[in-house]
TIDREN-243180 format. One line per 10 residues: number of its first residue (from 1); their letters; for each residue x, y, z of C-alpha. Coordinates in nm, 3 decimals, m for minus. Layout:
NUM> A> X:Y:Z  ...;
END
This chain:
1> XXXXXXXXXX> 2.440:m5.604:0.778  2.271:m5.409:1.041  1.944:m5.531:1.157  1.647:m5.308:1.221  1.565:m5.239:1.576  1.241:m5.412:1.642  1.234:m5.363:2.026  0.877:m5.345:2.139  0.805:m5.026:2.325  0.719:m5.064:2.691;
11> XXXXXXXXXX> 0.353:m5.046:2.765  0.230:m4.733:2.928  0.176:m4.738:3.301  m0.185:m4.790:3.405  m0.147:m4.497:3.636  m0.389:m4.189:3.643  m0.410:m3.990:3.327  m0.251:m3.630:3.358  m0.590:m3.463:3.371  m0.679:m3.670:3.684;
21> XXXXXXXXXX> m0.375:m3.563:3.876  m0.428:m3.211:3.773  m0.795:m3.227:3.878  m0.683:m3.368:4.214  m0.433:m3.077:4.253  m0.706:m2.816:4.169  m0.944:m2.975:4.426  m0.667:m2.967:4.684  m0.607:m2.602:4.605  m0.974:m2.532:4.624;
31> XXXXXXXXXX> m1.010:m2.685:4.977  m0.697:m2.503:5.075  m0.850:m2.167:4.963  m1.189:m2.245:5.128  m1.005:m2.303:5.456  m0.809:m1.991:5.382  m1.130:m1.794:5.342  m1.263:m1.917:5.666  m0.959:m1.803:5.861  m0.945:m1.454:5.714;
41> XXXXXXXXXX> m1.129:m1.259:5.981  m0.985:m0.914:5.940  m1.049:m0.588:5.755  m0.828:m0.472:5.471  m0.996:m0.205:5.247  m1.365:m0.100:5.218  m1.360:m0.174:4.838  m1.376:m0.545:4.932  m1.737:m0.487:5.042  m1.850:m0.166:4.875;
51> XXXXXXXXXX> m1.740:m0.242:4.529  m1.872:m0.595:4.522  m2.084:m0.722:4.814  m2.302:m0.424:4.870  m2.426:m0.384:4.509  m2.444:m0.774:4.498  m2.676:m0.776:4.807  m2.902:m0.516:4.639  m2.912:m0.712:4.319  m2.990:m1.033:4.508;
61> XXXXXXXXXX> m3.255:m0.897:4.758  m3.381:m0.569:4.609  m3.350:m0.200:4.673  m3.519:m0.213:5.010  m3.258:m0.466:5.149  m3.057:m0.199:5.314  m2.742:m0.229:5.104  m2.513:0.079:5.098  m2.463:0.189:4.738  m2.171:0.423:4.723;
71> XXXXXXXXXX> m2.114:0.726:4.488  m1.910:0.505:4.246  m2.225:0.322:4.145  m2.436:0.634:4.125  m2.167:0.781:3.890  m2.136:0.447:3.693  m1.769:0.390:3.746  m1.801:0.023:3.801  m1.926:m0.258:3.578  m2.213:m0.456:3.727;
81> XXXXXXXXXX> m2.056:m0.789:3.605  m1.832:m0.829:3.905  m2.103:m0.794:4.174  m2.342:m1.001:3.963  m2.123:m1.305:4.036  m2.174:m1.265:4.414  m2.537:m1.173:4.370  m2.578:m1.515:4.193  m2.393:m1.677:4.496  m2.630:m1.490:4.744;
91> XXXXXXXXXX> m2.942:m1.607:4.549  m2.826:m1.965:4.531  m2.758:m1.975:4.902  m3.090:m1.814:4.983  m3.287:m2.058:4.775  m3.107:m2.354:4.929  m3.183:m2.221:5.275  m3.548:m2.160:5.196  m3.577:m2.509:5.049  m3.429:m2.669:5.357;
101> XXXXXXXXXX> m3.617:m2.430:5.591  m3.325:m2.352:5.806  m3.324:m2.108:6.095  m3.238:m1.733:6.038  m2.906:m1.791:6.196  m2.808:m2.074:5.963  m2.930:m1.859:5.674  m2.720:m1.566:5.777  m2.407:m1.786:5.805  m2.478:m1.941:5.465;
111> XXXXXXXXXX> m2.519:m1.595:5.312  m2.177:m1.492:5.468  m2.015:m1.801:5.336  m2.147:m1.792:4.977  m1.934:m1.513:4.838  m1.628:m1.648:5.036  m1.664:m1.989:4.867  m1.694:m1.837:4.522  m1.396:m1.616:4.579  m1.201:m1.926:4.705;
121> XXXXXXXXXX> m1.283:m2.078:4.369  m1.131:m1.779:4.192  m0.823:m1.793:4.418  m0.772:m2.164:4.369  m0.803:m2.107:3.986  m0.534:m1.836:4.011  m0.301:m2.069:4.199  m0.352:m2.349:3.946  m0.296:m2.133:3.643  m0.001:m1.963:3.788;
131> XXXXXXXXXX> 0.156:m2.304:3.838  0.066:m2.397:3.485  0.227:m2.072:3.347  0.540:m2.187:3.523  0.515:m2.522:3.367  0.479:m2.360:3.021  0.780:m2.146:3.074  1.020:m2.386:3.237  0.880:m2.718:3.113  0.651:m2.970:3.295;
141> XXXXXXXXXX> 0.826:m3.154:3.558  1.094:m2.892:3.601  1.184:m2.788:3.948  1.106:m2.429:3.865  0.743:m2.515:3.772  0.689:m2.670:4.111  0.862:m2.376:4.271  0.591:m2.161:4.120  0.324:m2.364:4.282  0.522:m2.362:4.613;
151> XXXXXXXXXX> 0.549:m1.978:4.591  0.182:m1.911:4.524  0.072:m2.153:4.801  0.310:m2.000:5.066  0.253:m1.644:4.959  0.133:m1.433:5.263  m0.023:m1.189:5.026  m0.222:m1.472:4.842  m0.350:m1.588:5.186  m0.440:m1.246:5.286;
161> XXXXXXXXXX> m0.599:m1.102:4.966  m0.675:m1.368:4.718  m0.997:m1.490:4.900  m1.131:m1.122:4.956  m1.385:m1.008:4.707  m1.187:m0.719:4.563  m1.219:m0.642:4.187  m0.832:m0.657:4.196  m0.860:m1.026:4.313  m1.074:m1.118:4.012;
171> XXXXXXXXXX> m0.853:m0.903:3.787  m0.545:m1.102:3.907  m0.723:m1.435:3.839  m0.822:m1.317:3.487  m0.469:m1.206:3.427  m0.337:m1.548:3.531  m0.601:m1.711:3.299  m0.480:m1.501:3.007  m0.117:m1.585:3.063  m0.213:m1.954:3.088;
181> XXXXXXXXXX> m0.409:m1.971:2.771  m0.188:m1.752:2.558  0.001:m1.948:2.290  0.346:m1.828:2.392  0.539:m2.091:2.189  0.342:m2.033:1.872  0.395:m1.655:1.889  0.756:m1.641:2.014  0.888:m1.937:1.826  1.111:m1.784:1.551;
191> XXXXXXXXXX> 1.118:m1.876:1.186  1.446:m2.028:1.078  1.561:m1.703:0.932  1.421:m1.496:1.206  1.614:m1.600:1.504  1.809:m1.328:1.660  1.954:m1.221:1.999  1.717:m1.072:2.247  1.747:m0.693:2.281  1.538:m0.407:2.423;
201> XXXXXXXXXX> 1.630:m0.223:2.105  1.407:m0.462:1.917  1.091:m0.303:2.076  1.144:0.014:1.874  1.188:m0.147:1.536  0.841:m0.279:1.451  0.613:m0.122:1.193  0.314:m0.241:1.002  0.462:m0.138:0.673  0.514:m0.493:0.546;
211> XXXXXXXXXX> 0.162:m0.622:0.609  0.011:m0.726:0.281  m0.277:m0.951:0.142  m0.078:m1.266:0.221  m0.057:m1.150:0.581  m0.426:m1.076:0.604  m0.503:m1.424:0.472  m0.263:m1.574:0.720  m0.446:m1.395:1.004  m0.776:m1.536:0.903;
221> XXXXXXXXXX> m0.660:m1.893:0.825  m0.430:m1.966:1.115  m0.558:m1.906:1.471  m0.342:m2.076:1.739  m0.519:m2.271:2.015  m0.583:m2.057:2.322  m0.542:m1.712:2.160  m0.916:m1.627:2.183  m0.961:m1.739:2.543  m0.648:m1.555:2.646;
231> XXXXXXXXXX> m0.759:m1.238:2.493  m1.109:m1.279:2.628  m0.969:m1.301:2.983  m0.760:m0.995:2.920  m1.051:m0.802:2.788  m1.260:m0.893:3.083  m0.980:m0.786:3.321  m0.965:m0.450:3.142  m1.345:m0.401:3.168  m1.340:m0.476:3.533;
241> XXXXXXXXXX> m1.024:m0.274:3.612  m0.933:m0.043:3.315  m0.578:0.005:3.437  m0.513:m0.362:3.337  m0.464:m0.233:2.984  m0.118:m0.113:3.094  m0.004:m0.472:3.154  m0.128:m0.594:2.818  0.005:m0.297:2.622  0.351:m0.373:2.775;
251> XXXXXXXXXX> 0.309:m0.748:2.695  0.208:m0.675:2.339  0.495:m0.442:2.285  0.734:m0.709:2.421  0.582:m0.975:2.196  0.610:m0.768:1.883  0.953:m0.621:1.969  1.102:m0.968:2.044  0.964:m1.151:1.748  0.918:m0.884:1.485;
261> XXXXXXXXXX> 0.701:m1.119:1.293  0.448:m0.899:1.109  0.191:m1.164:1.028  0.164:m1.288:1.382  0.157:m0.938:1.512  m0.125:m0.857:1.269  m0.317:m1.165:1.390  m0.273:m1.056:1.750  m0.426:m0.710:1.670  m0.712:m0.852:1.461;
271> XXXXXXXXXX> m0.801:m1.114:1.728  m0.781:m0.857:2.003  m1.022:m0.629:1.811  m1.267:m0.918:1.761  m1.257:m1.037:2.116  m1.250:m0.682:2.259  m1.559:m0.578:2.079  m1.740:m0.903:2.176  m1.654:m0.855:2.542  m1.761:m0.495:2.549;
281> XXXXXXXXXX> m2.092:m0.577:2.390  m2.165:m0.851:2.641  m2.053:m0.637:2.942  m2.233:m0.334:2.811  m2.560:m0.530:2.787  m2.510:m0.649:3.149  m2.447:m0.288:3.260  m2.765:m0.177:3.066  m2.968:m0.430:3.258  m2.828:m0.296:3.589;
291> XXXXXXXXXX> m2.815:0.080:3.526  m3.116:0.107:3.302  m2.925:0.300:3.050  m2.624:0.255:2.803  m2.301:0.327:2.976  m1.934:0.255:2.952  m1.789:0.220:3.310  m1.417:0.203:3.204  m1.451:0.551:3.031  m1.619:0.681:3.341;
301> XXXXXXXXXX> m1.354:0.538:3.559  m1.073:0.689:3.363  m1.255:1.024:3.324  m1.315:1.078:3.703  m0.997:0.942:3.830  m0.761:1.082:3.570  m0.926:1.392:3.420  m1.106:1.505:3.747  m0.826:1.349:3.959  m1.083:1.209:4.221;
311> XXXXXXXXXX> m0.843:0.931:4.314  m0.614:1.179:4.471  m0.902:1.266:4.718  m0.835:0.918:4.866  m0.470:0.988:4.925  m0.124:1.055:4.751  0.184:0.847:4.796  0.558:0.879:4.725  0.686:0.808:4.378  0.891:0.524:4.522;
321> XXXXXXXXXX> 0.601:0.371:4.695  0.569:0.047:4.490  0.947:m0.017:4.520  0.970:0.050:4.902  0.625:m0.074:5.014  0.404:m0.221:4.731  0.631:m0.489:4.587  0.784:m0.586:4.928  0.432:m0.649:5.066  0.319:m0.813:4.755;
331> XXXXXXXXXX> 0.624:m1.065:4.733  0.745:m1.067:5.103  1.018:m1.344:5.110  0.994:m1.388:4.741  1.115:m1.038:4.678  1.492:m1.109:4.630  1.424:m1.399:4.402  1.175:m1.201:4.191  1.420:m0.920:4.164  1.688:m1.152:4.058;
341> XXXXXXXXXX> 1.448:m1.321:3.807  1.363:m0.988:3.648  1.719:m0.878:3.609  1.823:m1.209:3.449  1.524:m1.195:3.218  1.600:m0.844:3.100  1.951:m0.917:3.006  2.035:m0.958:2.640  2.179:m1.297:2.539  2.185:m1.536:2.254;
351> XXXXXXXXXX> 2.006:m1.872:2.301  2.086:m2.169:2.067  1.792:m2.408:2.097  1.433:m2.304:2.007  1.294:m2.439:2.340  1.532:m2.234:2.540  1.486:m1.928:2.309  1.100:m1.931:2.368  1.151:m1.973:2.743  1.399:m1.684:2.744;
361> XXXXXXXXXX> 1.173:m1.459:2.537  0.872:m1.546:2.755  1.054:m1.444:3.067  1.171:m1.133:2.901  0.812:m1.034:2.812  0.705:m1.098:3.171  0.991:m0.894:3.321  0.931:m0.611:3.071  0.557:m0.598:3.142  0.610:m0.601:3.517;
371> XXXXXXXXXX> 0.875:m0.328:3.501  0.666:m0.107:3.271  0.354:m0.135:3.475  0.521:m0.064:3.803  0.689:0.245:3.654  0.370:0.363:3.499  0.176:0.315:3.824  0.453:0.501:4.009  0.375:0.819:3.809  0.006:0.803:3.935;
381> XXXXXXXXXX> m0.043:1.000:4.260  m0.285:0.763:4.420  m0.117:0.431:4.486  m0.229:0.105:4.664  m0.046:m0.216:4.686  m0.335:m0.402:4.546  m0.312:m0.225:4.222  m0.007:m0.426:4.124  m0.170:m0.751:4.243  m0.225:m0.864:3.870;
391> XXXXXXXXXX> 0.152:m0.876:3.829  0.193:m1.135:4.094  0.161:m1.449:3.863  0.435:m1.315:3.630  0.658:m1.222:3.926  0.613:m1.555:4.094  0.704:m1.738:3.768  1.012:m1.513:3.735  1.102:m1.578:4.115  1.069:m1.958:4.069;
401> XXXXXXXXXX> 1.376:m1.997:3.853  1.627:m1.840:4.091  1.442:m2.005:4.384  1.467:m2.356:4.237  1.843:m2.294:4.164  1.906:m2.169:4.513  1.720:m2.458:4.676  1.867:m2.724:4.447  1.771:m3.003:4.469  1.423:m2.846:4.515;
411> XXXXXXXXXX> 1.240:m2.850:4.746  1.498:m2.978:5.013  1.845:m2.848:4.930  2.151:m3.052:5.043  2.311:m2.739:5.210  2.221:m2.701:5.573  2.251:m2.315:5.540  1.999:m2.322:5.264  1.767:m2.552:5.444  1.781:m2.296:5.730;
421> XXXXXXXXXX> 1.692:m2.015:5.479  1.392:m2.219:5.355  1.281:m2.282:5.712  1.308:m1.904:5.788  1.117:m1.822:5.468  0.824:m2.047:5.560  0.820:m1.947:5.921  0.806:m1.584:5.827  0.534:m1.643:5.569  0.318:m1.832:5.811;
431> XXXXXXXXXX> 0.354:m1.576:6.082  0.287:m1.279:5.844  m0.022:m1.447:5.693  m0.153:m1.550:6.035  m0.115:m1.216:6.191  m0.276:m1.009:5.910  m0.556:m1.253:5.863  m0.661:m1.316:6.230  m0.531:m1.019:6.431  m0.463:m0.697:6.241;
441> XXXXXXXXXX> m0.791:m0.491:6.207  m1.013:m0.759:6.329  m1.222:m0.549:6.571  m1.415:m0.378:6.291  m1.534:m0.730:6.176  m1.603:m0.862:6.530  m1.830:m0.573:6.611  m2.050:m0.650:6.316  m2.104:m1.009:6.434  m2.176:m0.866:6.789;
451> XXXXXXXXXX> m2.447:m0.624:6.645  m2.593:m0.899:6.425  m2.629:m1.133:6.727  m2.799:m0.849:6.919  m3.088:m0.860:6.658  m3.132:m1.237:6.687  m3.315:m1.246:7.026  m3.590:m1.021:6.860  m3.614:m1.261:6.579  m3.665:m1.543:6.834;
461> XXXXXXXXXX> m3.929:m1.354:7.004  m4.107:m1.271:6.686  m4.098:m1.640:6.588  m4.242:m1.753:6.923  m4.520:m1.496:6.889  m4.607:m1.601:6.536  m4.507:m1.269:6.401  m4.310:m1.201:6.077  m3.952:m1.106:6.153  m4.004:m0.757:5.987;
471> XXXXXXXXXX> m4.246:m0.682:6.276  m3.987:m0.724:6.552  m3.810:m0.433:6.712  m3.505:m0.316:6.524  m3.156:m0.280:6.647  m3.038:0.070:6.562  m2.671:0.154:6.533  m2.469:0.468:6.467  m2.108:0.448:6.354  m1.894:0.752:6.460;
481> XXXXXXXXXX> m1.594:0.638:6.254  m1.411:0.743:5.935  m1.637:0.646:5.650  m1.656:0.279:5.548  m1.454:0.158:5.845  m1.667:m0.152:5.861  m1.847:m0.386:5.628  m2.222:m0.322:5.598  m2.520:m0.530:5.495  m2.290:m0.818:5.379;
491> XXXXXXXXXX> m2.217:m0.870:5.752  m2.538:m0.734:5.914  m2.751:m0.980:5.701  m3.084:m0.903:5.872  m3.285:m0.621:5.706  m3.436:m0.546:6.054  m3.107:m0.385:6.163  m3.108:m0.001:6.106  m2.769:0.176:6.082  m2.605:0.489:5.978;
501> XXXXXXXXXX> m2.249:0.604:5.943  m2.048:0.901:5.853  m2.000:0.951:5.482  m1.710:1.066:5.259  m1.850:1.172:4.922  m1.568:1.307:4.701  m1.584:1.657:4.543  m1.736:1.553:4.211  m1.771:1.835:3.948  m1.596:2.100:4.162;
511> XXXXXXXXXX> m1.317:2.320:4.043  m0.967:2.323:4.186  m1.038:2.610:4.446  m1.348:2.434:4.579  m1.177:2.106:4.615  m0.896:2.261:4.820  m1.148:2.366:5.085  m1.387:2.069:5.055  m1.445:1.853:5.364  m1.658:1.543:5.362;
521> XXXXXXXXXX> m1.894:1.458:5.657  m1.623:1.245:5.830  m1.376:1.535:5.815  m1.628:1.778:5.946  m1.707:1.545:6.241  m1.344:1.484:6.347  m1.273:1.853:6.311  m1.523:1.932:6.588  m1.717:1.615:6.725  m1.918:1.839:6.975;
531> XXXXXXXXXX> m2.038:2.084:6.713  m2.129:1.804:6.472  m2.339:1.614:6.737  m2.511:1.942:6.834  m2.588:2.013:6.461  m2.688:1.663:6.349  m2.845:1.488:6.642  m3.166:1.553:6.832  m3.137:1.733:7.162  m2.923:1.550:7.405;
541> XXXXXXXXXX> m3.187:1.557:7.676  m3.368:1.281:7.490  m3.091:1.047:7.602  m3.029:1.198:7.938  m3.012:0.968:8.233  m3.331:1.120:8.378  m3.533:1.084:8.050  m3.759:0.787:7.981  m3.603:0.601:7.696  m3.946:0.541:7.545;
551> XXXXXXXXXX> m3.992:0.917:7.505  m3.689:0.996:7.305  m3.823:0.948:6.961  m3.894:1.276:6.769  m4.087:1.282:6.442  m4.016:1.525:6.159  m3.724:1.699:6.327  m3.487:1.640:6.033  m3.220:1.534:6.269  m3.081:1.190:6.349;
561> XXXXXXXXXX> m3.224:1.021:6.660  m2.976:0.886:6.913  m2.929:0.509:6.831  m2.939:0.221:7.074  m2.568:0.158:7.000  m2.288:0.396:6.922  m1.966:0.245:6.766  m1.636:0.425:6.755  m1.268:0.385:6.788  m1.101:0.424:7.125;
571> XXXXXXXXXX> m0.926:0.741:6.999  m1.259:0.926:7.016  m1.354:0.799:7.371  m1.231:1.097:7.568  m1.428:1.335:7.356  m1.748:1.134:7.381  m1.717:1.080:7.755  m1.706:1.457:7.791  m2.007:1.508:7.550  m2.229:1.227:7.677;
581> XXXXXXXXXX> m2.129:1.208:8.043  m2.478:1.254:8.179  m2.656:1.033:7.934  m2.781:0.663:7.928  m2.488:0.562:7.708  m2.258:0.308:7.883  m1.986:0.095:7.749  m2.122:m0.257:7.669  m1.845:m0.417:7.459  m1.487:m0.348:7.343;
591> XXXXXXXXXX> m1.305:m0.529:7.074  m0.929:m0.525:7.010  m0.865:m0.388:6.662  m0.497:m0.368:6.599  m0.155:m0.308:6.742  m0.069:m0.030:6.496  m0.234:0.169:6.214  m0.127:0.485:6.017  m0.466:0.657:6.061  m0.486:0.852:6.387;
601> XXXXXXXXXX> m0.869:0.843:6.383  m0.872:0.467:6.382  m0.632:0.407:6.670  m0.724:0.189:6.962  m1.003:m0.065:7.014  m1.343:m0.061:6.867  m1.579:0.059:7.145  m1.958:m0.006:7.164  m2.178:0.206:7.389  m2.544:0.097:7.457;
611> XXX> m2.832:0.285:7.602  m2.917:0.161:7.945  m3.197:0.263:8.177;
END
């Protein structure tokens, strides 16, 4: 007679609980991204500052603080929620500095660091959640889940862009959060009679004809954990960047087409409606508080960029841009593994076990969403690589499987050849990340620090004389550069600094003929610098070498006065030397900017001319 097995189970290890190890990993990622933010000292796109930090500065310090509010905010294309986050960081840093009574220099550095630290938190959250999405897909402890973490940490694009204050960066974090919280197993796990081979053909077979009262009761009574947080993150991503809806339309189509479970599909629709309305109400109230009127920025964004085609004003790209430039820059050395992962995930095959079936379907949905989104964006004339940034979490998860298999056993393969490939990947990633974050286009950032430090002696003098800083003489700067070539108040900090720059307002509410001939201020300047200076600046005799500098100010002329500092790219230097040859302007600093750039107007060093007696 067989005896019952009464073996006592082994006691659990007194080691740290899972949440403790995950917290330690997140804190490690946070420290890593804070260091990352500190070492990113270059310029990428003006939207990093003018869609986030400039309105945030105005929110934090008032309309007289000198922030540059662009046309997008006047036309209400952007939601105020994104810059509100950084405004809160500015206010917190300012209150701490005032409480500690630190010097103006320390306060300026603290204000510069505040949005970077907040963005580093978002970046670390994206890293963590991308890793956890990989763990959900492949299983906790699986080599591919750790390969996902490896890919996001070593990604040059993540190093270069995740700590920048783009709305795309927050959009990517929210997309990763939505993927992390979404109940993939619950939704994709088939009923016993419902398991079927994966096929793209299944996407075209779904209808809502079979939804009945039982289905509606099912929707209300059964809500899987994580569904509402996932949809809330997706709705916030859409409100911040309306084009994010393309990703979730593709994901929803993939989910419904793969599973064809009408009750679950109905629940997804109803939950999305509830969450979507709630998010819209909250964000609309925030925008009402900022704009002073009810407005719906996603609609304005789509109307002006699609109906009026204003996005084209900022450039057109080839239809193959995302395949030949965008995705290679986004993925760098992970590109071949991501391509293989997408191809493997889109293949139709029958899976026996439920666990493998859910994993296979999840990867299929990811691959489908990435493919549809890239193809859709390719049909839009104006393209930028950061527009596909929210796809990175899904693409890294898809790349992790082939990478783990290639580097088996992960992370140090036995094959010497594959060890060499791994070494080359890491070396390439480190070099690319280091170059673009410390060298490429750094001059336009360095010049802002130089100008800020020029104001500080006046603050010292004012403090010694017992005067309020606002009474000290101001540094006055003119930027003869393409519009938004530098940051603005987020790097000047001191309200005493006065500055102006060439603008590039788009042709809003103009017909097609007017748009064809439209030139913004920067275009007019570069078309004929001499004519622009003669038409827009006071007479050059006020800065001639023989004129007393104290007599140059003219009141009520309606023209710009010649500033103490002129800032321009080296490409413009020959023209300005000819125009300002007999004036007090002399070169006082020069900053290396880049080895290469595709805009002829931005070629060469950043040059600073100062008025000297």
